[in-house]
C-alpha positions in Angstrom: 72.8 58.8 143.0 72.3 62.5 143.7 75.5 63.3 141.9 74.4 61.3 138.8 71.0 63.0 138.8 72.6 66.4 139.0 74.9 65.5 136.1 71.8 64.6 134.0 70.1 67.9 134.9 73.2 69.8 133.7 72.9 68.1 130.3 69.5 69.8 129.7 70.0 72.8 127.3 68.8 76.2 128.5 65.9 77.8 126.8 68.2 80.7 125.7 70.5 78.3 124.0 67.6 76.6 122.3 66.2 79.9 121.0 69.5 80.6 119.3 69.2 77.4 117.2 68.8 78.4 113.5 66.1 75.7 113.0 63.9 77.2 115.7 63.8 80.7 114.1 61.2 79.7 111.5 59.0 78.2 114.3 59.2 81.5 116.2 58.3 83.5 113.1 55.3 81.2 112.4 53.9 80.6 115.9 55.4 83.4 118.0 58.1 83.4 120.6 55.7 83.3 123.5 54.2 80.0 122.4 57.6 78.5 121.5 59.0 79.4 124.9 56.0 78.0 126.7 56.3 74.7 125.0 60.1 74.5 125.6 59.4 75.2 129.3 56.9 72.3 129.4 59.5 70.0 127.7 62.1 71.0 130.2 59.8 70.3 133.1 58.9 66.9 131.6 62.6 66.2 131.2 63.3 67.0 134.9 60.4 64.7 135.9 61.9 61.9 133.7 65.3 62.3 135.4 63.8 62.3 138.9 61.6 59.2 138.3 63.7 57.2 135.9 67.3 58.5 136.3 67.8 59.1 132.6 67.4 61.8 130.0 64.2 62.0 127.9 64.1 60.4 124.4 64.0 63.8 122.7 67.2 65.1 124.4 69.2 64.4 121.3 66.9 66.5 119.1 64.9 69.1 121.0 64.1 71.0 117.8 62.4 68.1 116.1 60.4 67.3 119.2 59.4 71.0 119.5 58.2 71.0 115.9 56.2 67.8 116.5 54.6 69.1 119.7 53.6 72.4 118.0 52.1 70.4 115.1 50.0 68.3 117.5 48.8 71.3 119.4 47.9 73.1 116.2 45.5 70.4 115.0 41.9 71.3 115.2 39.7 69.5 117.7 37.2 69.0 114.9 39.2 67.1 112.4 37.8 65.8 109.1 37.5 62.0 108.9 36.4 59.3 106.6 33.1 58.0 108.0 33.1 54.4 106.9 31.2 53.1 109.9 28.0 52.4 108.0 26.1 55.0 109.9 25.2 57.9 107.7 24.0 60.4 110.3 26.6 59.6 112.9 26.0 61.7 116.0 29.6 61.4 117.2 30.9 62.5 113.7 28.7 65.5 113.4 25.5 64.0 111.8 24.6 65.6 108.4 27.3 66.8 106.0 26.1 70.1 104.6 25.4 71.0 101.0 27.8 73.3 99.2 25.3 76.1 99.1 25.0 75.9 102.9 28.7 76.0 103.3 28.9 79.1 101.0 26.1 80.8 103.0 27.9 80.2 106.3 31.1 81.6 104.9 29.4 84.7 103.7 27.6 85.2 107.0 31.0 85.0 108.8 32.8 87.3 106.5 30.6 90.4 106.7 27.8 92.0 108.7 24.4 90.5 107.8 20.7 91.4 108.2 20.3 89.1 111.2 17.9 91.4 113.1 17.8 94.4 110.8 15.0 95.3 108.6 16.2 97.0 105.4 12.7 98.4 104.8 12.6 100.5 107.9 16.2 100.4 109.1 15.0 99.1 112.4 15.2 95.8 114.3 13.6 92.8 112.7 13.3 89.2 114.0 16.1 86.8 113.2 13.8 83.9 112.5 11.5 85.8 110.0 13.1 84.9 106.7 13.4 81.3 107.6 9.9 81.2 109.1 8.4 82.3 105.8 10.3 79.6 104.0 9.3 77.0 106.5 5.7 78.0 106.2 5.9 77.6 102.4 7.5 74.1 102.7 5.2 72.8 105.5 2.0 74.7 105.2 2.4 76.1 108.8 1.0 79.4 109.9 4.3 80.4 111.4 7.7 78.9 112.6 10.7 79.6 114.7 14.2 78.2 115.1 16.3 77.3 118.2 19.7 75.6 118.6 18.5 72.0 118.7 15.4 69.9 118.9 15.7 69.2 122.6 15.6 73.0 123.1 12.5 73.1 120.8 10.7 70.6 122.9 11.7 72.4 126.1 10.4 75.7 124.7 7.1 74.3 123.5 6.5 72.7 126.9 7.5 75.7 128.9 5.3 78.0 126.7 2.2 75.8 126.4 2.0 73.9 129.6 4.1 75.3 132.4 2.5 74.5 135.7 0.1 72.1 134.0 -0.2 68.4 133.1 1.1 67.0 129.8 -0.4 63.8 128.6 1.9 61.4 126.8 1.7 57.7 125.8 3.9 55.6 128.0 5.4 53.9 124.9 6.6 57.2 123.6 8.6 58.4 126.6 11.9 58.1 124.8 15.5 58.6 126.0 17.7 60.3 123.4 21.5 60.6 123.2 23.5 61.4 126.3 20.8 59.9 128.6 18.6 62.9 127.9 15.0 61.8 128.7 11.7 63.4 127.7 10.4 63.2 131.2 13.4 65.1 132.4 12.8 67.8 129.8 9.2 68.1 131.1 10.5 68.7 134.7 12.8 71.4 133.5 9.9 73.0 131.6 7.8 73.1 134.8 5.3 70.6 133.6 3.8 67.5 135.2 3.9 64.3 133.2 0.9 62.1 132.9 1.6 58.7 131.4 -1.3 56.9 129.6 -1.6 53.5 128.0 1.0 50.8 128.2 4.4 50.3 126.7 3.0 48.6 123.6 -0.6 49.8 123.3 -2.2 53.2 123.8 -5.7 54.1 122.8 -7.6 57.4 122.3 -9.7 56.6 125.3 -6.5 56.6 127.4 -6.0 60.3 126.5 -9.6 61.1 127.0 -9.7 59.7 130.5 -6.6 61.6 131.5 -8.0 65.0 130.6 -8.9 67.2 133.6 -8.9 71.0 134.4 -5.1 70.8 134.9 -4.4 69.4 131.5 -2.3 71.8 129.5 -1.1 69.7 126.5 -1.8 66.5 124.7 1.6 65.4 123.2 2.8 62.7 120.9 6.4 61.8 120.4 7.6 60.0 117.3 9.8 57.1 118.5 12.5 57.5 115.9 15.2 55.8 117.9 13.5 52.5 118.7 10.6 50.4 117.5 8.0 48.3 119.3 6.6 45.5 117.1 4.0 42.9 117.4 0.8 43.5 119.5 0.8 47.3 119.3 -1.5 50.2 119.1 -1.0 54.0 119.0 -3.0 57.1 118.7 -2.6 58.8 115.3 -1.9 62.5 114.9 -5.3 63.1 113.4 -7.1 61.4 116.3 -5.1 63.5 118.8 -5.8 66.7 117.0 -9.5 66.0 116.9 -9.5 65.2 120.6 -7.6 68.3 121.4 -9.9 70.6 119.4 -13.0 69.1 120.9 -11.6 69.4 124.4 -10.1 72.9 123.8 -6.6 71.6 124.8 -3.5 72.3 122.7 -1.6 69.5 120.9 2.0 69.0 120.0 4.1 66.4 118.2 7.8 65.9 118.3 9.0 64.3 115.1 12.7 64.4 115.9 14.1 63.3 112.5 12.7 66.1 110.5 11.9 64.5 107.1 10.6 67.2 104.8 9.8 64.9 101.8 8.3 61.6 101.0 11.4 59.3 101.4 9.8 56.4 99.6 10.2 58.2 96.2 14.0 57.6 96.7 13.6 54.0 97.6 13.9 54.8 101.4 11.6 53.8 104.2 8.7 56.1 104.9 9.0 58.7 107.6 6.3 61.1 108.9 6.5 64.7 107.7 5.5 67.9 109.6 3.0 68.9 106.8 0.9 65.8 107.4 0.4 66.5 111.1 -0.2 70.2 110.6 -2.9 69.3 108.0 -4.5 67.1 110.7 -4.8 70.1 113.0 -1.9 69.6 115.4 -1.0 73.0 117.0 2.8 72.6 117.0 5.3 70.2 115.5 9.0 70.1 116.4 11.9 68.5 114.5 15.7 68.6 114.0 17.6 70.4 111.3 20.6 68.1 111.2 19.0 64.7 110.8 17.0 63.7 107.7 16.5 67.3 106.8 20.2 67.4 106.0 21.1 70.8 107.5 22.9 72.2 110.5 22.1 71.4 114.2 18.9 73.3 114.9 15.5 72.8 116.5 12.5 73.8 114.3 9.0 74.6 115.6 6.2 75.0 113.1 2.5 75.4 113.6 -0.2 77.9 114.8 0.8 81.5 114.7 -0.6 82.3 118.2 1.7 79.7 119.8 4.7 80.7 117.7 4.2 84.3 118.8 4.0 83.1 122.5 7.2 81.1 122.0 9.0 84.1 120.5 8.1 86.2 123.6 9.2 83.5 126.1 12.4 84.4 128.0 13.9 81.1 127.2 13.8 81.8 123.5 16.7 84.2 123.7 18.8 81.7 125.6 18.0 79.0 123.0 18.1 81.0 119.8 20.3 80.0 116.8 23.2 82.1 115.7 23.7 83.6 112.3 25.9 80.8 110.9 23.2 78.2 111.8 20.4 80.3 110.3 22.5 80.9 107.1 23.2 77.2 106.7 19.6 76.2 107.5 18.1 78.7 105.0 20.4 77.5 102.2 19.4 73.9 103.0 15.7 74.7 103.0 16.0 76.4 99.7 17.2 73.2 98.1 13.8 71.7 98.8 12.3 74.4 96.6 14.0 72.7 93.7 13.1 69.0 94.2 14.3 68.0 90.8 17.9 68.5 91.9 17.5 67.7 95.6 18.9 64.2 95.2 22.2 65.6 93.8 22.7 68.6 95.9 21.7 67.4 99.4 24.5 65.1 100.7 22.3 63.3 103.2 19.8 62.3 100.6 22.5 61.5 98.1 24.3 59.1 100.5 21.1 57.5 101.8 19.8 56.8 98.4 22.9 55.2 96.9 22.3 51.8 95.5 24.2 48.7 96.6 25.5 48.2 93.0 26.9 51.7 92.9 28.8 51.1 96.2 29.9 47.7 95.0 31.5 49.2 91.9 33.5 51.6 94.1 34.7 48.7 96.3 35.8 46.8 93.2 37.9 49.7 92.1 39.7 50.0 95.4 40.1 46.4 96.3 43.2 45.4 94.2 45.4 48.3 95.5 44.3 47.9 99.1 44.8 44.1 99.0 48.3 44.6 97.6 49.2 47.0 100.4 47.7 45.1 103.3 47.7 41.5 102.0 50.8 40.5 103.9 49.1 40.7 107.3 45.3 40.8 106.5 42.8 38.9 104.4 41.1 41.7 102.5 37.7 41.0 100.9 34.7 42.7 99.5 31.5 41.8 101.3 27.8 42.9 101.3 26.6 44.6 104.5 23.9 46.9 105.7 24.2 50.6 106.6 22.0 52.4 109.0 20.6 55.9 108.8 21.6 56.9 112.3 20.8 59.6 114.9 17.7 57.7 115.9 16.2 57.9 112.4 14.4 54.7 111.3 16.2 52.4 113.7 14.8 49.1 112.4 15.4 49.8 108.7 18.8 48.9 107.1 20.2 50.0 103.7 21.9 47.3 101.6 25.5 48.4 101.1 29.0 47.0 100.4 32.2 47.0 102.4 35.9 46.2 102.4 36.7 43.8 105.3 40.0 43.1 106.9 40.7 39.8 108.9 44.0 39.3 110.6 46.0 36.4 109.2 47.5 35.7 112.6 43.9 35.5 114.0 44.5 37.9 116.8 41.9 40.5 117.7 44.7 42.8 118.9 46.1 42.9 115.3 42.8 44.3 114.0 42.5 46.7 116.9 46.0 48.0 116.2 45.0 48.5 112.6 41.9 50.5 113.6 44.0 52.5 116.0 46.6 53.2 113.2 43.8 54.5 110.9 42.3 56.7 113.6 45.7 58.4 114.0 46.2 59.2 110.3 46.4 62.8 109.2 42.9 62.2 107.7 41.5 59.6 110.1 39.6 56.6 108.7 36.8 55.4 111.0 35.5 51.9 110.4 33.9 49.3 112.8 35.0 46.1 114.3 32.5 43.3 114.0 32.5 39.5 113.8 36.3 39.2 113.9 36.8 41.7 111.0 37.4 45.4 110.5 34.7 46.7 108.2 34.9 49.8 105.9 31.3 50.4 104.7 31.8 52.7 101.6 28.2 54.1 101.6 29.5 57.5 102.8 32.7 57.6 100.7 32.6 60.2 97.9 36.4 60.6 97.3 37.9 57.2 96.7 41.2 58.7 95.6 41.6 60.5 98.9 40.9 57.3 100.8 43.5 55.4 98.9 46.0 58.2 99.6 45.3 58.0 103.3 45.4 54.2 103.6 48.4 53.5 101.4 50.8 56.0 103.0 
């Protein structure tokens, strides 16, 4: 046996011999000799392991060059690959949430290509504040006295709590103590901010008197959290922002509201469910409001804090602000996105999030009908392909109960096996441009609400 194994080892080509292959020369010129040699060494080691464990040569031994090319191709693929999001969830957290507007993409490209006035004042050739330009824009759009930006909304909440109530009590309704993605819970954020949580009310009903009775000399903040990722229905009661602001002002205690989703406009004018806006709560007298940049706002991942200038100033001075600040690409994309809101007549066309959310079911159905014949011809041998109505969801915790009427292509396996559908879904996920659908009720669904390039989808699916 040892003699046979040694014989197999001797059949492995040396790296020097492989490097002299004419077909490898272009790979060396394109990717560099160091990288090519490293991969060949890995392949050789894998081949030796295969010989030791299975007493045979690896499958690529007959064509090392082709295998090398394939491995380099796989390693060169970006970890962030573009996909077709046909899951039916518009703001899909695992797929990057909001797709940015073209103007935001252009702004990021420009910010990456050249030095920018990130913290430089052209008036005095000195150091300015990186949030300043966006703060002025946010004040115009929300009516706030001032604003600042951090890298996500969880960071915004953490910074507000650490600035306004460190070492003190924060009063929150028990029904609003949410857990967001990744098992990240509001009570945990409060602990990290150095606050002491005081729960009031019950899961389904909280009254103003519950807040009033909780106030004591150690109370640092009255807080309300918009429960954007779940809904309690039936026998319910909650304290409004206006009531909380009035109580805070009368008790000389600061107030804050976390809106999460970040809707900047009245969504009902586009046929969508209503969502609270920062301006409304600021008008009621709430001191600070936090929300996300990459949800209903339709911009990059960011946490936005708007409200009273004295508290924004205090936040800007807090040591955590530097650790949580946004970079120039985020600020560039966010500014370009916010500027779209200054031209509401074209917002529906230019902001992808709003465009996708407000699509009508008939519009999506027309697209399904155009695609159905070719896809059915291609997949009809193994699958029953149909067009079926369905419901999309907004996603990322926004309006969790509300559904958007949509239309889908569905695939049911003729052999009735669930594994056949799972294999199809796996095949699509491994395309050069992956297609992501959802398995439900014995079918594979492709909800076309988020599809804007039907020709590209056909090209991907019919290869």
